[in-house]
Backbone bond lengths (Angstrom), bond angles and torsions (degrees), N, CA, C in turn:
res aa  C-N    CA-C-N  psi(-1)  N-CA   C-N-CA  omega(-1)  CA-C   N-CA-C  phi
1 M - - - 1.439 - - 1.511 113.77 -
2 I 1.300 116.12 123.76 1.446 122.94 -176.41 1.543 106.53 -78.33
3 Q 1.399 118.26 125.27 1.450 122.91 169.64 1.497 113.16 -69.04
4 R 1.316 114.55 122.11 1.527 112.66 174.18 1.470 111.21 -88.41
5 R 1.279 115.86 122.16 1.532 118.77 174.36 1.500 109.99 -82.39
6 D 1.386 112.22 157.29 1.492 115.06 178.45 1.509 110.43 -109.40
7 V 1.238 117.01 166.85 1.447 125.26 -174.92 1.492 106.96 -61.16
8 F 1.296 122.62 -36.22 1.460 120.99 -177.95 1.532 113.36 -64.30
9 Q 1.381 117.32 -32.22 1.383 123.37 174.54 1.469 111.45 -65.17
10 A 1.331 114.14 -40.59 1.485 118.74 -176.05 1.563 110.10 -65.44
11 I 1.373 114.33 -43.66 1.443 114.21 -171.89 1.564 110.50 -87.10
12 A 1.316 119.88 2.92 1.487 124.62 -178.19 1.556 105.86 -73.85
13 D 1.272 119.93 -20.82 1.445 121.30 -172.14 1.611 108.76 -102.24
14 P 1.275 119.07 124.38 1.491 122.73 -177.95 1.519 111.36 -55.82
15 T 1.324 120.04 -38.40 1.474 121.38 -179.55 1.532 107.64 -64.14
16 R 1.288 117.70 -47.09 1.491 120.16 -179.99 1.471 111.20 -57.65
17 R 1.309 115.22 -44.20 1.511 118.61 177.41 1.423 111.90 -59.51
18 Q 1.385 121.23 -41.00 1.396 125.30 -179.52 1.564 110.07 -66.85
19 I 1.286 118.52 -39.94 1.446 123.90 178.21 1.561 107.25 -61.95
20 I 1.333 116.74 -45.58 1.513 118.59 178.09 1.531 111.31 -59.51
21 N 1.301 116.01 -42.72 1.424 122.91 -179.87 1.607 108.64 -60.55
22 M 1.280 113.41 -42.12 1.464 115.27 -177.11 1.526 113.54 -69.85
23 V 1.317 117.41 -39.72 1.456 121.08 178.59 1.389 116.01 -83.34
24 A 1.267 118.59 -12.95 1.449 122.48 175.83 1.593 113.39 -66.14
25 E 1.388 109.38 -32.59 1.436 115.95 176.23 1.508 114.04 -70.33
26 K 1.392 114.61 -49.77 1.359 122.10 178.05 1.523 110.12 -154.51
27 P 1.307 120.36 158.53 1.507 121.34 171.80 1.567 109.33 -67.01
28 L 1.322 112.69 137.59 1.411 121.34 176.67 1.422 114.64 -125.46
29 N 1.371 118.48 150.96 1.399 112.27 177.39 1.613 112.85 -85.41
30 V 1.278 113.70 164.86 1.495 116.79 -168.86 1.481 105.54 -57.66
31 N 1.315 120.90 -49.40 1.534 120.82 -179.19 1.490 114.30 -54.21
32 A 1.273 118.10 -41.87 1.508 123.52 178.42 1.541 107.53 -59.59
33 I 1.277 120.32 -45.55 1.437 126.04 179.53 1.522 107.97 -64.84
34 A 1.289 117.60 -50.69 1.541 121.01 179.34 1.495 112.99 -56.64
35 E 1.343 121.09 -41.83 1.438 122.41 176.26 1.471 116.33 -57.78
36 S 1.313 117.34 -20.95 1.527 122.01 -173.83 1.523 108.29 -81.32
37 F 1.365 119.30 -9.34 1.455 118.29 -173.65 1.560 110.76 -124.26
38 D 1.316 114.91 156.02 1.471 123.39 -176.98 1.562 110.99 -95.39
39 V 1.401 112.41 32.00 1.513 117.64 174.08 1.512 104.45 -123.28
40 S 1.315 109.74 173.41 1.497 114.20 178.34 1.421 115.62 -68.95
41 R 1.357 113.94 158.90 1.412 119.86 176.19 1.495 114.38 -54.97
42 Q 1.359 110.21 -39.90 1.501 118.67 179.17 1.527 111.01 -63.33
43 A 1.331 118.07 -38.37 1.450 119.54 176.98 1.528 113.30 -64.01
44 V 1.333 115.15 -40.94 1.466 122.67 177.38 1.538 108.48 -64.83
45 S 1.316 117.91 -36.66 1.490 121.58 -178.72 1.445 110.16 -70.89
46 L 1.353 117.25 -27.61 1.537 116.17 174.59 1.447 110.97 -74.15
47 H 1.345 117.57 -36.05 1.490 120.78 175.69 1.581 109.83 -61.27
48 I 1.291 115.08 -40.73 1.459 118.92 -175.38 1.530 107.17 -70.54
49 K 1.273 116.94 -36.78 1.523 125.59 176.34 1.572 106.93 -55.58
50 V 1.307 118.04 -49.41 1.361 123.18 -173.72 1.574 107.78 -67.31
51 L 1.286 121.44 -42.00 1.432 129.90 176.28 1.618 109.44 -63.05
52 I 1.263 116.63 -35.04 1.453 117.02 177.68 1.544 109.38 -74.02
53 E 1.304 114.37 -42.13 1.508 119.41 179.25 1.456 109.64 -59.18
54 C 1.365 120.51 -36.11 1.425 124.25 -179.59 1.487 114.57 -85.49
55 E 1.364 114.48 0.35 1.462 121.47 174.18 1.545 111.94 70.51
56 L 1.400 116.63 25.96 1.385 121.86 170.58 1.485 118.54 -91.99
57 L 1.304 110.60 -15.41 1.543 119.74 177.06 1.489 107.51 -138.65
58 K 1.337 116.79 151.50 1.338 126.03 166.66 1.479 110.44 -132.53
59 I 1.323 115.65 150.87 1.446 123.23 -177.60 1.638 109.69 -100.56
60 K 1.291 110.01 126.49 1.551 113.23 171.43 1.499 104.44 -113.44
61 K 1.304 112.22 136.37 1.564 119.88 171.07 1.473 109.64 -93.74
62 L 1.419 111.10 131.41 1.432 117.85 173.06 1.498 105.80 -127.35
63 G 1.310 119.23 103.73 1.448 118.04 -173.16 1.584 108.22 64.00
64 R 1.287 112.22 -130.12 1.557 118.50 -176.60 1.550 107.98 -88.38
65 E 1.345 118.66 -11.61 1.430 118.12 -175.20 1.541 108.95 -89.79
66 R 1.364 113.27 153.31 1.433 122.42 175.60 1.479 106.98 -118.44
67 Y 1.340 119.50 116.05 1.455 126.25 176.75 1.527 114.75 -98.66
68 C 1.283 114.59 134.31 1.453 117.25 176.33 1.606 105.38 -93.77
69 E 1.295 110.45 135.67 1.454 116.94 -178.91 1.543 108.41 -125.46
70 A 1.251 120.06 136.02 1.549 122.62 -179.60 1.502 110.48 -71.29
71 Q 1.310 112.98 144.15 1.439 122.94 170.07 1.616 104.95 -129.50
72 L 1.311 114.29 87.40 1.444 116.80 -169.96 1.548 114.41 -84.01
73 D 1.246 116.71 -2.30 1.539 119.61 -179.27 1.516 110.40 -55.94
74 Q 1.288 116.71 -33.56 1.443 119.12 -176.76 1.631 113.14 -69.62
75 L 1.277 112.81 -12.25 1.487 119.16 178.62 1.549 106.05 -76.04
76 K 1.310 121.43 -17.96 1.542 117.13 -179.69 1.563 111.86 -61.33
77 E 1.351 115.99 -29.32 1.410 119.34 171.62 1.527 115.27 -58.86
78 V 1.274 115.58 -37.85 1.422 121.77 179.50 1.491 109.99 -73.61
79 A 1.427 115.44 -41.44 1.464 123.25 179.31 1.531 109.30 -59.56
80 I 1.330 120.87 -39.80 1.434 127.22 179.59 1.465 107.99 -61.15
81 W 1.322 112.83 -54.02 1.520 121.66 -171.23 1.537 106.39 -62.86
82 V 1.391 121.74 -43.94 1.421 121.38 179.03 1.440 114.66 -70.13
83 E 1.359 119.61 -28.91 1.529 124.86 -178.98 1.460 106.75 -58.92
84 Q 1.385 120.87 -47.41 1.478 119.16 -176.80 1.461 111.63 -60.68
85 Y 1.243 123.38 -30.54 1.539 124.44 175.75 1.478 109.95 -79.75
86 R 1.282 120.28 -32.84 1.468 120.71 177.10 1.538 108.37 -60.12
87 K 1.382 114.94 -46.99 1.520 121.01 177.65 1.496 110.24 -57.09
88 H 1.302 118.95 -42.75 1.417 124.94 -179.52 1.529 113.84 -61.42
89 F 1.335 116.02 -43.74 1.457 124.13 -178.70 1.549 109.46 -76.16
90 E 1.303 118.36 -33.58 1.419 119.26 177.04 1.507 111.73 -68.72
91 S 1.405 115.09 -33.94 1.470 116.86 174.60 1.584 110.14 -68.74
92 K 1.313 114.98 -39.26 1.509 113.19 176.79 1.521 111.50 -65.99
93 L 1.352 122.08 -35.56 1.409 123.63 172.48 1.497 115.21 -65.45
94 D 1.377 120.18 -38.60 1.383 123.99 171.37 1.530 112.14 -56.35
95 N 1.367 115.66 -46.04 1.447 119.36 -177.97 1.542 109.75 -66.18
96 L 1.350 117.71 -40.91 1.483 116.64 175.51 1.500 112.67 -60.22
97 E 1.348 114.73 -42.93 1.562 117.38 179.25 1.494 111.56 -60.03
98 T 1.379 116.36 -41.19 1.427 117.94 174.81 1.494 116.35 -61.99
99 Y 1.276 117.03 -40.40 1.420 123.57 177.29 1.499 111.16 -66.04
100 L 1.402 117.33 -42.72 1.468 118.61 179.85 1.551 111.01 -64.64
101 D 1.355 116.11 -40.23 1.499 121.89 175.75 1.500 110.85 -60.29
102 K 1.332 117.85 -39.08 1.449 121.06 177.30 1.636 107.36 -64.51
103 L 1.288 114.74 -50.80 1.471 116.07 179.56 1.552 114.33 -53.37
104 K 1.340 113.56 -46.85 1.417 122.58 176.41 1.475 115.33 -55.81
105 K 1.439 117.21 -44.13 1.431 118.95 -179.26 1.575 108.53 -70.51
106 E 1.315 117.03 -35.61 1.544 120.78 178.79 1.444 109.80 -61.61
107 R 1.352 116.61 -36.43 1.499 119.32 -175.19 1.531 103.98 -75.85
108 Q 1.324 120.64 -39.10 1.385 120.70 -174.98 1.560 110.52 -67.67
109 H 1.360 115.43 -36.31 1.398 118.56 179.41 1.543 112.03 -80.61
110 G 1.276 119.47 -18.81 1.390 125.93 172.33 1.484 118.31 -73.95
111 K 1.271 117.38 -14.42 1.474 119.57 -176.54 1.468 113.28 -81.58
């Protein structure tokens, strides 16, 4: 049975996030990606494999070259998850702002 990785696992690693950033701009061949890192080509290939399994990258073959192309739709899942926490923290900041405004008014009236 093949274990399906999820998008959160893919973006947990800084190298994989950097690979996503690189190919989001334009498709790159595997060698060009590997040259950007101080790890073995095999290590980069393993990161690319994880990104493919998470459907964040796909491979297109052009002649003998293999190009990695970004598929960023899967990041919607991350955006939705993060959004709920953004709303939570915005609410906390709004409460803090209200409290600070109250303190400021109290100090102004206390003078």
